[in-house]
C-alpha positions in Angstrom: -5.5 -22.6 -10.1 -6.6 -26.0 -11.3 -9.3 -27.9 -9.5 -6.8 -30.4 -8.2 -4.7 -27.6 -6.7 -7.8 -26.1 -5.1 -8.6 -29.5 -3.5 -5.2 -29.7 -2.0 -5.4 -26.2 -0.6 -8.8 -26.8 1.0 -7.7 -30.1 2.5 -4.1 -29.5 3.6 -3.5 -25.8 4.2 -3.7 -24.2 7.6 -6.6 -21.8 8.0 -5.7 -20.1 11.3 -2.8 -17.8 12.4 0.7 -19.0 11.4 4.0 -18.3 13.0 7.2 -18.7 10.9 10.9 -19.1 11.8 13.2 -18.7 8.8 16.9 -19.2 8.8 18.7 -18.5 5.5 22.0 -20.3 5.1 24.0 -18.5 2.4 27.2 -19.6 0.6 30.4 -18.6 2.4 33.1 -17.1 0.1 36.4 -19.0 0.3 38.2 -15.7 1.1 36.0 -14.9 4.1 37.6 -15.5 7.6 36.1 -18.3 9.6 35.2 -15.9 12.5 32.7 -14.0 10.3 29.3 -15.5 10.6 26.8 -12.7 9.8 25.9 -12.1 6.2 26.0 -8.3 5.8 25.5 -8.1 2.1 22.6 -8.5 -0.3 20.1 -10.1 -0.6 18.2 -8.4 2.2 16.6 -10.6 4.8 13.2 -9.0 4.3 13.2 -9.8 0.6 14.3 -13.4 1.2 11.4 -13.7 3.8 8.9 -12.3 1.3 9.9 -14.9 -1.3 9.4 -17.7 1.2 6.0 -16.3 2.4 4.8 -16.1 -1.2 6.1 -19.6 -2.0 4.3 -21.2 1.0 1.0 -19.7 0.0 -1.3 -22.5 -1.1 1.2 -25.1 0.3 1.3 -24.5 4.1 -1.4 -21.8 4.4 -4.1 -20.4 2.2 -2.9 -16.8 2.2 0.2 -15.1 3.5 -2.0 -12.7 5.4 -2.5 -15.6 7.9 1.2 -15.2 9.0 1.1 -13.2 12.2 4.8 -13.6 13.3 7.9 -13.9 11.2 11.4 -14.4 12.7 14.0 -14.3 9.9 17.8 -14.7 10.1 20.5 -14.9 7.5 24.0 -16.3 8.0 26.9 -17.9 6.2 27.0 -21.6 6.0 29.2 -23.6 8.4 31.7 -26.2 7.3 29.9 -29.1 5.6 26.5 -27.4 5.9 24.1 -27.2 3.0 22.9 -23.8 1.8 19.2 -23.0 1.7 16.4 -22.0 4.0 15.3 -23.8 7.2 11.6 -23.1 7.7 9.9 -23.6 11.0 6.1 -23.5 11.0 3.8 -23.2 14.0 0.1 -22.7 14.1 -1.8 -21.2 17.0 -3.1 -24.6 17.9 0.4 -26.2 18.1 2.7 -25.8 21.1 5.9 -27.0 19.3 7.2 -25.7 16.0 7.2 -28.1 13.0 9.8 -28.0 10.2 8.9 -28.0 6.6 
């Protein structure tokens, strides 16, 4: 890690317990009926969550061991909705979740 990156981590990353709420919005196949909302195929939700936890290390928190609660959901996208991951971050000091 470069010294500039270390400076960022020291100044901006959370140092206490972190709670995460993850919603993975995955592409809907054109052939899938509209009534189907749950994504029951790969990728597994735990593998998706692990990728996000690793990716937020050094950006939101110093180490993913600080994450004490993870709520993760995956579903198909709704009409006109963008695919991706919606990340809610809450620290022990906050009372309302923030969105990253």
